[in-house]
ZASE-682751 format. One record per atom (N, C-alpha, C): atom name; residue in three letters; x, y, z. Coordinates in nm, 4 decimals. Example, Ala and Ser with C-alpha at 12.3 -4.5 7.8 and 13.67 -1.06 7.14 Angstrom:
% ZASE-682751
<r><a>N</a><r>ALA</r><X>1.3190</X><Y>-0.5690</Y><Z>0.7800</Z></r>
<r><a>CA</a><r>ALA</r><X>1.2300</X><Y>-0.4500</Y><Z>0.7800</Z></r>
<r><a>C</a><r>ALA</r><X>1.3200</X><Y>-0.3300</Y><Z>0.7800</Z></r>
<r><a>N</a><r>SER</r><X>1.2850</X><Y>-0.2250</Y><Z>0.7080</Z></r>
<r><a>CA</a><r>SER</r><X>1.3670</X><Y>-0.1060</Y><Z>0.7140</Z></r>
<r><a>C</a><r>SER</r><X>1.2900</X><Y>0.0030</Y><Z>0.7870</Z></r>
END
This chain:
% ZASE-682751
<r><a>N</a><r>LEU</r><X>0.0844</X><Y>-0.1166</Y><Z>0.0000</Z></r>
<r><a>CA</a><r>LEU</r><X>0.0000</X><Y>0.0000</Y><Z>0.0000</Z></r>
<r><a>C</a><r>LEU</r><X>0.0889</X><Y>0.1228</Y><Z>0.0000</Z></r>
<r><a>N</a><r>LEU</r><X>0.0618</X><Y>0.2158</Y><Z>-0.0893</Z></r>
<r><a>CA</a><r>LEU</r><X>0.1416</X><Y>0.3380</Y><Z>-0.1003</Z></r>
<r><a>C</a><r>LEU</r><X>0.0523</X><Y>0.4595</Y><Z>-0.0826</Z></r>
<r><a>N</a><r>GLY</r><X>0.1051</X><Y>0.5623</Y><Z>-0.0197</Z></r>
<r><a>CA</a><r>GLY</r><X>0.0259</X><Y>0.6831</Y><Z>-0.0032</Z></r>
<r><a>C</a><r>GLY</r><X>0.1100</X><Y>0.8006</Y><Z>0.0403</Z></r>
<r><a>N</a><r>ASN</r><X>0.0464</X><Y>0.9172</Y><Z>0.0451</Z></r>
<r><a>CA</a><r>ASN</r><X>0.1128</X><Y>1.0418</Y><Z>0.0851</Z></r>
<r><a>C</a><r>ASN</r><X>0.2383</X><Y>1.0690</Y><Z>0.0019</Z></r>
<r><a>N</a><r>PHE</r><X>0.2215</X><Y>1.0712</Y><Z>-0.1285</Z></r>
<r><a>CA</a><r>PHE</r><X>0.3318</X><Y>1.0997</Y><Z>-0.2190</Z></r>
<r><a>C</a><r>PHE</r><X>0.3690</X><Y>1.2472</Y><Z>-0.2099</Z></r>
<r><a>N</a><r>ARG</r><X>0.4992</X><Y>1.2753</Y><Z>-0.2019</Z></r>
<r><a>CA</a><r>ARG</r><X>0.5479</X><Y>1.4123</Y><Z>-0.2010</Z></r>
<r><a>C</a><r>ARG</r><X>0.6670</X><Y>1.4209</Y><Z>-0.2952</Z></r>
<r><a>N</a><r>VAL</r><X>0.6712</X><Y>1.5287</Y><Z>-0.3746</Z></r>
<r><a>CA</a><r>VAL</r><X>0.7805</X><Y>1.5497</Y><Z>-0.4691</Z></r>
<r><a>C</a><r>VAL</r><X>0.8284</X><Y>1.6932</Y><Z>-0.4567</Z></r>
<r><a>N</a><r>ALA</r><X>0.9589</X><Y>1.7104</Y><Z>-0.4453</Z></r>
<r><a>CA</a><r>ALA</r><X>1.0200</X><Y>1.8437</Y><Z>-0.4436</Z></r>
<r><a>C</a><r>ALA</r><X>1.1162</X><Y>1.8527</Y><Z>-0.5613</Z></r>
<r><a>N</a><r>VAL</r><X>1.0939</X><Y>1.9504</Y><Z>-0.6500</Z></r>
<r><a>CA</a><r>VAL</r><X>1.1755</X><Y>1.9658</Y><Z>-0.7707</Z></r>
<r><a>C</a><r>VAL</r><X>1.2632</X><Y>2.0894</Y><Z>-0.7563</Z></r>
<r><a>N</a><r>ASP</r><X>1.3909</X><Y>2.0737</Y><Z>-0.7925</Z></r>
<r><a>CA</a><r>ASP</r><X>1.4864</X><Y>2.1845</Y><Z>-0.7926</Z></r>
<r><a>C</a><r>ASP</r><X>1.5671</X><Y>2.1756</Y><Z>-0.9212</Z></r>
<r><a>N</a><r>GLY</r><X>1.5184</X><Y>2.2408</Y><Z>-1.0269</Z></r>
<r><a>CA</a><r>GLY</r><X>1.5862</X><Y>2.2358</Y><Z>-1.1565</Z></r>
<r><a>C</a><r>GLY</r><X>1.5783</X><Y>2.0973</Y><Z>-1.2180</Z></r>
<r><a>N</a><r>THR</r><X>1.6954</X><Y>2.0366</Y><Z>-1.2387</Z></r>
<r><a>CA</a><r>THR</r><X>1.6999</X><Y>1.9033</Y><Z>-1.2997</Z></r>
<r><a>C</a><r>THR</r><X>1.7081</X><Y>1.7917</Y><Z>-1.1959</Z></r>
<r><a>N</a><r>LEU</r><X>1.6953</X><Y>1.8271</Y><Z>-1.0676</Z></r>
<r><a>CA</a><r>LEU</r><X>1.6978</X><Y>1.7279</Y><Z>-0.9606</Z></r>
<r><a>C</a><r>LEU</r><X>1.5649</X><Y>1.7299</Y><Z>-0.8865</Z></r>
<r><a>N</a><r>ALA</r><X>1.5284</X><Y>1.6168</Y><Z>-0.8301</Z></r>
<r><a>CA</a><r>ALA</r><X>1.4060</X><Y>1.6087</Y><Z>-0.7517</Z></r>
<r><a>C</a><r>ALA</r><X>1.4229</X><Y>1.5024</Y><Z>-0.6440</Z></r>
<r><a>N</a><r>THR</r><X>1.3391</X><Y>1.5112</Y><Z>-0.5424</Z></r>
<r><a>CA</a><r>THR</r><X>1.3338</X><Y>1.4100</Y><Z>-0.4378</Z></r>
<r><a>C</a><r>THR</r><X>1.1879</X><Y>1.3734</Y><Z>-0.4162</Z></r>
<r><a>N</a><r>SER</r><X>1.1601</X><Y>1.2445</Y><Z>-0.4094</Z></r>
<r><a>CA</a><r>SER</r><X>1.0235</X><Y>1.2010</Y><Z>-0.3815</Z></r>
<r><a>C</a><r>SER</r><X>1.0234</X><Y>1.1162</Y><Z>-0.2544</Z></r>
<r><a>N</a><r>THR</r><X>0.9129</X><Y>1.1261</Y><Z>-0.1804</Z></r>
<r><a>CA</a><r>THR</r><X>0.8926</X><Y>1.0405</Y><Z>-0.0637</Z></r>
<r><a>C</a><r>THR</r><X>0.7526</X><Y>0.9821</Y><Z>-0.0719</Z></r>
<r><a>N</a><r>CYS</r><X>0.7366</X><Y>0.8658</Y><Z>-0.0137</Z></r>
<r><a>CA</a><r>CYS</r><X>0.6085</X><Y>0.7966</Y><Z>-0.0176</Z></r>
<r><a>C</a><r>CYS</r><X>0.6006</X><Y>0.7033</Y><Z>0.1022</Z></r>
<r><a>N</a><r>GLU</r><X>0.4906</X><Y>0.7120</Y><Z>0.1759</Z></r>
<r><a>CA</a><r>GLU</r><X>0.4684</X><Y>0.6209</Y><Z>0.2876</Z></r>
<r><a>C</a><r>GLU</r><X>0.4232</X><Y>0.4856</Y><Z>0.2321</Z></r>
<r><a>N</a><r>ALA</r><X>0.4677</X><Y>0.3757</Y><Z>0.2970</Z></r>
<r><a>CA</a><r>ALA</r><X>0.4354</X><Y>0.2432</Y><Z>0.2442</Z></r>
<r><a>C</a><r>ALA</r><X>0.4098</X><Y>0.1420</Y><Z>0.3559</Z></r>
<r><a>N</a><r>ARG</r><X>0.3208</X><Y>0.0505</Y><Z>0.3263</Z></r>
<r><a>CA</a><r>ARG</r><X>0.2984</X><Y>-0.0689</Y><Z>0.4078</Z></r>
<r><a>C</a><r>ARG</r><X>0.3274</X><Y>-0.1849</Y><Z>0.3140</Z></r>
<r><a>N</a><r>VAL</r><X>0.4273</X><Y>-0.2659</Y><Z>0.3468</Z></r>
<r><a>CA</a><r>VAL</r><X>0.4775</X><Y>-0.3680</Y><Z>0.2548</Z></r>
<r><a>C</a><r>VAL</r><X>0.4631</X><Y>-0.5063</Y><Z>0.3192</Z></r>
<r><a>N</a><r>PHE</r><X>0.3993</X><Y>-0.5999</Y><Z>0.2485</Z></r>
<r><a>CA</a><r>PHE</r><X>0.3739</X><Y>-0.7341</Y><Z>0.3000</Z></r>
<r><a>C</a><r>PHE</r><X>0.4502</X><Y>-0.8358</Y><Z>0.2150</Z></r>
<r><a>N</a><r>HIS</r><X>0.5213</X><Y>-0.9269</Y><Z>0.2819</Z></r>
<r><a>CA</a><r>HIS</r><X>0.5970</X><Y>-1.0330</Y><Z>0.2133</Z></r>
<r><a>C</a><r>HIS</r><X>0.5477</X><Y>-1.1682</Y><Z>0.2627</Z></r>
<r><a>N</a><r>GLN</r><X>0.5242</X><Y>-1.2591</Y><Z>0.1700</Z></r>
<r><a>CA</a><r>GLN</r><X>0.4818</X><Y>-1.3954</Y><Z>0.2011</Z></r>
<r><a>C</a><r>GLN</r><X>0.5939</X><Y>-1.4902</Y><Z>0.1609</Z></r>
<r><a>N</a><r>GLY</r><X>0.6306</X><Y>-1.5820</Y><Z>0.2480</Z></r>
<r><a>CA</a><r>GLY</r><X>0.7362</X><Y>-1.6769</Y><Z>0.2174</Z></r>
<r><a>C</a><r>GLY</r><X>0.6971</X><Y>-1.7720</Y><Z>0.1048</Z></r>
<r><a>N</a><r>ALA</r><X>0.7973</X><Y>-1.8378</Y><Z>0.0474</Z></r>
<r><a>CA</a><r>ALA</r><X>0.7747</X><Y>-1.9357</Y><Z>-0.0598</Z></r>
<r><a>C</a><r>ALA</r><X>0.8447</X><Y>-2.0662</Y><Z>-0.0231</Z></r>
<r><a>N</a><r>GLY</r><X>0.7999</X><Y>-2.1737</Y><Z>-0.0855</Z></r>
<r><a>CA</a><r>GLY</r><X>0.8625</X><Y>-2.3043</Y><Z>-0.0617</Z></r>
<r><a>C</a><r>GLY</r><X>0.8523</X><Y>-2.3440</Y><Z>0.0842</Z></r>
<r><a>N</a><r>GLU</r><X>0.9659</X><Y>-2.3803</Y><Z>0.1441</Z></r>
<r><a>CA</a><r>GLU</r><X>0.9685</X><Y>-2.4216</Y><Z>0.2843</Z></r>
<r><a>C</a><r>GLU</r><X>0.9286</X><Y>-2.3088</Y><Z>0.3796</Z></r>
<r><a>N</a><r>ARG</r><X>0.9312</X><Y>-2.1850</Y><Z>0.3310</Z></r>
<r><a>CA</a><r>ARG</r><X>0.8979</X><Y>-2.0696</Y><Z>0.4157</Z></r>
<r><a>C</a><r>ARG</r><X>0.7588</X><Y>-2.0137</Y><Z>0.3856</Z></r>
<r><a>N</a><r>GLU</r><X>0.6752</X><Y>-2.0888</Y><Z>0.3132</Z></r>
<r><a>CA</a><r>GLU</r><X>0.5448</X><Y>-2.0346</Y><Z>0.2725</Z></r>
<r><a>C</a><r>GLU</r><X>0.4528</X><Y>-2.0012</Y><Z>0.3890</Z></r>
<r><a>N</a><r>HIS</r><X>0.4789</X><Y>-2.0558</Y><Z>0.5054</Z></r>
<r><a>CA</a><r>HIS</r><X>0.3970</X><Y>-2.0263</Y><Z>0.6236</Z></r>
<r><a>C</a><r>HIS</r><X>0.4420</X><Y>-1.8991</Y><Z>0.6955</Z></r>
<r><a>N</a><r>LEU</r><X>0.5537</X><Y>-1.8391</Y><Z>0.6517</Z></r>
<r><a>CA</a><r>LEU</r><X>0.6080</X><Y>-1.7203</Y><Z>0.7176</Z></r>
<r><a>C</a><r>LEU</r><X>0.5669</X><Y>-1.5925</Y><Z>0.6452</Z></r>
<r><a>N</a><r>THR</r><X>0.5544</X><Y>-1.4848</Y><Z>0.7204</Z></r>
<r><a>CA</a><r>THR</r><X>0.5275</X><Y>-1.3531</Y><Z>0.6630</Z></r>
<r><a>C</a><r>THR</r><X>0.6167</X><Y>-1.2502</Y><Z>0.7303</Z></r>
<r><a>N</a><r>TRP</r><X>0.6382</X><Y>-1.1400</Y><Z>0.6614</Z></r>
<r><a>CA</a><r>TRP</r><X>0.7085</X><Y>-1.0242</Y><Z>0.7177</Z></r>
<r><a>C</a><r>TRP</r><X>0.6417</X><Y>-0.9010</Y><Z>0.6602</Z></r>
<r><a>N</a><r>GLU</r><X>0.6015</X><Y>-0.8106</Y><Z>0.7478</Z></r>
<r><a>CA</a><r>GLU</r><X>0.5347</X><Y>-0.6879</Y><Z>0.7053</Z></r>
<r><a>C</a><r>GLU</r><X>0.6082</X><Y>-0.5706</Y><Z>0.7677</Z></r>
<r><a>N</a><r>CYS</r><X>0.6238</X><Y>-0.4646</Y><Z>0.6885</Z></r>
<r><a>CA</a><r>CYS</r><X>0.6921</X><Y>-0.3469</Y><Z>0.7413</Z></r>
<r><a>C</a><r>CYS</r><X>0.6194</X><Y>-0.2193</Y><Z>0.6987</Z></r>
<r><a>N</a><r>PHE</r><X>0.6455</X><Y>-0.1153</Y><Z>0.7745</Z></r>
<r><a>CA</a><r>PHE</r><X>0.5871</X><Y>0.0157</Y><Z>0.7513</Z></r>
<r><a>C</a><r>PHE</r><X>0.7014</X><Y>0.1157</Y><Z>0.7472</Z></r>
<r><a>N</a><r>GLY</r><X>0.7022</X><Y>0.2036</Y><Z>0.6474</Z></r>
<r><a>CA</a><r>GLY</r><X>0.8118</X><Y>0.2981</Y><Z>0.6386</Z></r>
<r><a>C</a><r>GLY</r><X>0.7926</X><Y>0.3992</Y><Z>0.5278</Z></r>
<r><a>N</a><r>THR</r><X>0.9044</X><Y>0.4609</Y><Z>0.4890</Z></r>
<r><a>CA</a><r>THR</r><X>0.9034</X><Y>0.5688</Y><Z>0.3904</Z></r>
<r><a>C</a><r>THR</r><X>1.0066</X><Y>0.5431</Y><Z>0.2816</Z></r>
<r><a>N</a><r>TYR</r><X>0.9623</X><Y>0.5438</Y><Z>0.1561</Z></r>
<r><a>CA</a><r>TYR</r><X>1.0553</X><Y>0.5438</Y><Z>0.0427</Z></r>
<r><a>C</a><r>TYR</r><X>1.1092</X><Y>0.6851</Y><Z>0.0270</Z></r>
<r><a>N</a><r>ARG</r><X>1.2396</X><Y>0.6994</Y><Z>0.0062</Z></r>
<r><a>CA</a><r>ARG</r><X>1.3040</X><Y>0.8284</Y><Z>-0.0198</Z></r>
<r><a>C</a><r>ARG</r><X>1.3921</X><Y>0.8108</Y><Z>-0.1434</Z></r>
<r><a>N</a><r>ASP</r><X>1.3526</X><Y>0.8760</Y><Z>-0.2505</Z></r>
<r><a>CA</a><r>ASP</r><X>1.4182</X><Y>0.8538</Y><Z>-0.3793</Z></r>
<r><a>C</a><r>ASP</r><X>1.4621</X><Y>0.9843</Y><Z>-0.4448</Z></r>
<r><a>N</a><r>PRO</r><X>1.5921</X><Y>0.9970</Y><Z>-0.4776</Z></r>
<r><a>CA</a><r>PRO</r><X>1.6381</X><Y>1.1107</Y><Z>-0.5565</Z></r>
<r><a>C</a><r>PRO</r><X>1.6207</X><Y>1.0813</Y><Z>-0.7063</Z></r>
<r><a>N</a><r>TRP</r><X>1.5918</X><Y>1.1863</Y><Z>-0.7826</Z></r>
<r><a>CA</a><r>TRP</r><X>1.5692</X><Y>1.1756</Y><Z>-0.9263</Z></r>
<r><a>C</a><r>TRP</r><X>1.6554</X><Y>1.2771</Y><Z>-0.9989</Z></r>
<r><a>N</a><r>GLU</r><X>1.6827</X><Y>1.2478</Y><Z>-1.1268</Z></r>
<r><a>CA</a><r>GLU</r><X>1.7560</X><Y>1.3406</Y><Z>-1.2122</Z></r>
<r><a>C</a><r>GLU</r><X>1.6877</X><Y>1.3444</Y><Z>-1.3487</Z></r>
<r><a>N</a><r>ARG</r><X>1.6707</X><Y>1.4661</Y><Z>-1.4013</Z></r>
<r><a>CA</a><r>ARG</r><X>1.6116</X><Y>1.4802</Y><Z>-1.5349</Z></r>
<r><a>C</a><r>ARG</r><X>1.7222</X><Y>1.4593</Y><Z>-1.6380</Z></r>
<r><a>N</a><r>THR</r><X>1.6993</X><Y>1.3662</Y><Z>-1.7299</Z></r>
<r><a>CA</a><r>THR</r><X>1.7944</X><Y>1.3375</Y><Z>-1.8364</Z></r>
<r><a>C</a><r>THR</r><X>1.7270</X><Y>1.3669</Y><Z>-1.9705</Z></r>
<r><a>N</a><r>THR</r><X>1.7995</X><Y>1.3513</Y><Z>-2.0781</Z></r>
<r><a>CA</a><r>THR</r><X>1.7405</X><Y>1.3708</Y><Z>-2.2110</Z></r>
<r><a>C</a><r>THR</r><X>1.6330</X><Y>1.2666</Y><Z>-2.2397</Z></r>
<r><a>N</a><r>ALA</r><X>1.6375</X><Y>1.1540</Y><Z>-2.1678</Z></r>
<r><a>CA</a><r>ALA</r><X>1.5370</X><Y>1.0477</Y><Z>-2.1851</Z></r>
<r><a>C</a><r>ALA</r><X>1.4203</X><Y>1.0633</Y><Z>-2.0879</Z></r>
<r><a>N</a><r>GLY</r><X>1.4239</X><Y>1.1657</Y><Z>-2.0015</Z></r>
<r><a>CA</a><r>GLY</r><X>1.3179</X><Y>1.1872</Y><Z>-1.9034</Z></r>
<r><a>C</a><r>GLY</r><X>1.3715</X><Y>1.1730</Y><Z>-1.7616</Z></r>
<r><a>N</a><r>TRP</r><X>1.2820</X><Y>1.1746</Y><Z>-1.6626</Z></r>
<r><a>CA</a><r>TRP</r><X>1.3215</X><Y>1.1629</Y><Z>-1.5223</Z></r>
<r><a>C</a><r>TRP</r><X>1.3658</X><Y>1.0205</Y><Z>-1.4917</Z></r>
<r><a>N</a><r>ARG</r><X>1.4786</X><Y>1.0085</Y><Z>-1.4212</Z></r>
<r><a>CA</a><r>ARG</r><X>1.5322</X><Y>0.8780</Y><Z>-1.3835</Z></r>
<r><a>C</a><r>ARG</r><X>1.5655</X><Y>0.8767</Y><Z>-1.2350</Z></r>
<r><a>N</a><r>MET</r><X>1.5207</X><Y>0.7723</Y><Z>-1.1653</Z></r>
<r><a>CA</a><r>MET</r><X>1.5549</X><Y>0.7552</Y><Z>-1.0251</Z></r>
<r><a>C</a><r>MET</r><X>1.7026</X><Y>0.7180</Y><Z>-1.0166</Z></r>
<r><a>N</a><r>THR</r><X>1.7779</X><Y>0.7846</Y><Z>-0.9302</Z></r>
<r><a>CA</a><r>THR</r><X>1.9208</X><Y>0.7584</Y><Z>-0.9199</Z></r>
<r><a>C</a><r>THR</r><X>1.9570</X><Y>0.6695</Y><Z>-0.8010</Z></r>
<r><a>N</a><r>GLU</r><X>1.8601</X><Y>0.6485</Y><Z>-0.7122</Z></r>
<r><a>CA</a><r>GLU</r><X>1.8835</X><Y>0.5673</Y><Z>-0.5932</Z></r>
<r><a>C</a><r>GLU</r><X>1.7475</X><Y>0.5284</Y><Z>-0.5365</Z></r>
<r><a>N</a><r>ARG</r><X>1.7421</X><Y>0.4242</Y><Z>-0.4562</Z></r>
<r><a>CA</a><r>ARG</r><X>1.6155</X><Y>0.3869</Y><Z>-0.3911</Z></r>
<r><a>C</a><r>ARG</r><X>1.6463</X><Y>0.3611</Y><Z>-0.2442</Z></r>
<r><a>N</a><r>GLY</r><X>1.5709</X><Y>0.4248</Y><Z>-0.1577</Z></r>
<r><a>CA</a><r>GLY</r><X>1.5897</X><Y>0.4053</Y><Z>-0.0146</Z></r>
<r><a>C</a><r>GLY</r><X>1.4568</X><Y>0.3784</Y><Z>0.0525</Z></r>
<r><a>N</a><r>PHE</r><X>1.4578</X><Y>0.2944</Y><Z>0.1548</Z></r>
<r><a>CA</a><r>PHE</r><X>1.3371</X><Y>0.2660</Y><Z>0.2315</Z></r>
<r><a>C</a><r>PHE</r><X>1.3730</X><Y>0.2654</Y><Z>0.3787</Z></r>
<r><a>N</a><r>ASP</r><X>1.3167</X><Y>0.3580</Y><Z>0.4539</Z></r>
<r><a>CA</a><r>ASP</r><X>1.3398</X><Y>0.3666</Y><Z>0.5975</Z></r>
<r><a>C</a><r>ASP</r><X>1.2278</X><Y>0.2915</Y><Z>0.6689</Z></r>
<r><a>N</a><r>VAL</r><X>1.2604</X><Y>0.1782</Y><Z>0.7310</Z></r>
<r><a>CA</a><r>VAL</r><X>1.1615</X><Y>0.0976</Y><Z>0.8028</Z></r>
<r><a>C</a><r>VAL</r><X>1.1396</X><Y>0.1583</Y><Z>0.9414</Z></r>
<r><a>N</a><r>ARG</r><X>1.0145</X><Y>0.1892</Y><Z>0.9727</Z></r>
<r><a>CA</a><r>ARG</r><X>0.9800</X><Y>0.2423</Y><Z>1.1052</Z></r>
<r><a>C</a><r>ARG</r><X>0.9302</X><Y>0.1329</Y><Z>1.1992</Z></r>
<r><a>N</a><r>ALA</r><X>0.8637</X><Y>0.0338</Y><Z>1.1440</Z></r>
<r><a>CA</a><r>ALA</r><X>0.8117</X><Y>-0.0765</Y><Z>1.2256</Z></r>
<r><a>C</a><r>ALA</r><X>0.8015</X><Y>-0.2009</Y><Z>1.1386</Z></r>
<r><a>N</a><r>ALA</r><X>0.8195</X><Y>-0.3175</Y><Z>1.2002</Z></r>
<r><a>CA</a><r>ALA</r><X>0.8097</X><Y>-0.4431</Y><Z>1.1261</Z></r>
<r><a>C</a><r>ALA</r><X>0.7584</X><Y>-0.5527</Y><Z>1.2183</Z></r>
<r><a>N</a><r>VAL</r><X>0.6862</X><Y>-0.6471</Y><Z>1.1587</Z></r>
<r><a>CA</a><r>VAL</r><X>0.6381</X><Y>-0.7642</Y><Z>1.2326</Z></r>
<r><a>C</a><r>VAL</r><X>0.6570</X><Y>-0.8878</Y><Z>1.1449</Z></r>
<r><a>N</a><r>GLY</r><X>0.6828</X><Y>-1.0003</Y><Z>1.2087</Z></r>
<r><a>CA</a><r>GLY</r><X>0.6979</X><Y>-1.1247</Y><Z>1.1340</Z></r>
<r><a>C</a><r>GLY</r><X>0.8411</X><Y>-1.1734</Y><Z>1.1317</Z></r>
<r><a>N</a><r>ASP</r><X>0.8701</X><Y>-1.2564</Y><Z>1.0334</Z></r>
<r><a>CA</a><r>ASP</r><X>1.0000</X><Y>-1.3228</Y><Z>1.0219</Z></r>
<r><a>C</a><r>ASP</r><X>1.0742</X><Y>-1.2707</Y><Z>0.8992</Z></r>
<r><a>N</a><r>PHE</r><X>1.1810</X><Y>-1.1955</Y><Z>0.9244</Z></r>
<r><a>CA</a><r>PHE</r><X>1.2597</X><Y>-1.1345</Y><Z>0.8157</Z></r>
<r><a>C</a><r>PHE</r><X>1.3200</X><Y>-1.2372</Y><Z>0.7209</Z></r>
<r><a>N</a><r>SER</r><X>1.3324</X><Y>-1.3611</Y><Z>0.7622</Z></r>
<r><a>CA</a><r>SER</r><X>1.3974</X><Y>-1.4636</Y><Z>0.6793</Z></r>
<r><a>C</a><r>SER</r><X>1.3207</X><Y>-1.4908</Y><Z>0.5489</Z></r>
<r><a>N</a><r>VAL</r><X>1.1948</X><Y>-1.4462</Y><Z>0.5378</Z></r>
<r><a>CA</a><r>VAL</r><X>1.1223</X><Y>-1.4661</Y><Z>0.4121</Z></r>
<r><a>C</a><r>VAL</r><X>1.1905</X><Y>-1.3924</Y><Z>0.2974</Z></r>
<r><a>N</a><r>LEU</r><X>1.2768</X><Y>-1.2949</Y><Z>0.3281</Z></r>
<r><a>CA</a><r>LEU</r><X>1.3465</X><Y>-1.2182</Y><Z>0.2245</Z></r>
<r><a>C</a><r>LEU</r><X>1.4792</X><Y>-1.2808</Y><Z>0.1844</Z></r>
<r><a>N</a><r>GLN</r><X>1.5251</X><Y>-1.3817</Y><Z>0.2575</Z></r>
<r><a>CA</a><r>GLN</r><X>1.6531</X><Y>-1.4441</Y><Z>0.2283</Z></r>
<r><a>C</a><r>GLN</r><X>1.6393</X><Y>-1.5425</Y><Z>0.1118</Z></r>
<r><a>N</a><r>PRO</r><X>1.7414</X><Y>-1.5502</Y><Z>0.0260</Z></r>
<r><a>CA</a><r>PRO</r><X>1.7351</X><Y>-1.6481</Y><Z>-0.0842</Z></r>
<r><a>C</a><r>PRO</r><X>1.7239</X><Y>-1.7895</Y><Z>-0.0286</Z></r>
<r><a>N</a><r>GLY</r><X>1.6460</X><Y>-1.8711</Y><Z>-0.0936</Z></r>
<r><a>CA</a><r>GLY</r><X>1.6222</X><Y>-2.0064</Y><Z>-0.0440</Z></r>
<r><a>C</a><r>GLY</r><X>1.7014</X><Y>-2.1064</Y><Z>-0.1156</Z></r>
END
């Protein structure tokens, strides 16, 4: 779930933020596990000749519940 999008533009650079609730379900032997987190995406952008391009992706987790191992390669 994504919401509260904010964008600040300064010439050819921009920064966007977005609040998120992210749910992960395990697979295979971990299909019974879940991990859910709440946080903020913080992304810098740059305007190029091909259009706006994200130059980095960041996610600040504020709270999480469940088993983080669902994100590990199996």
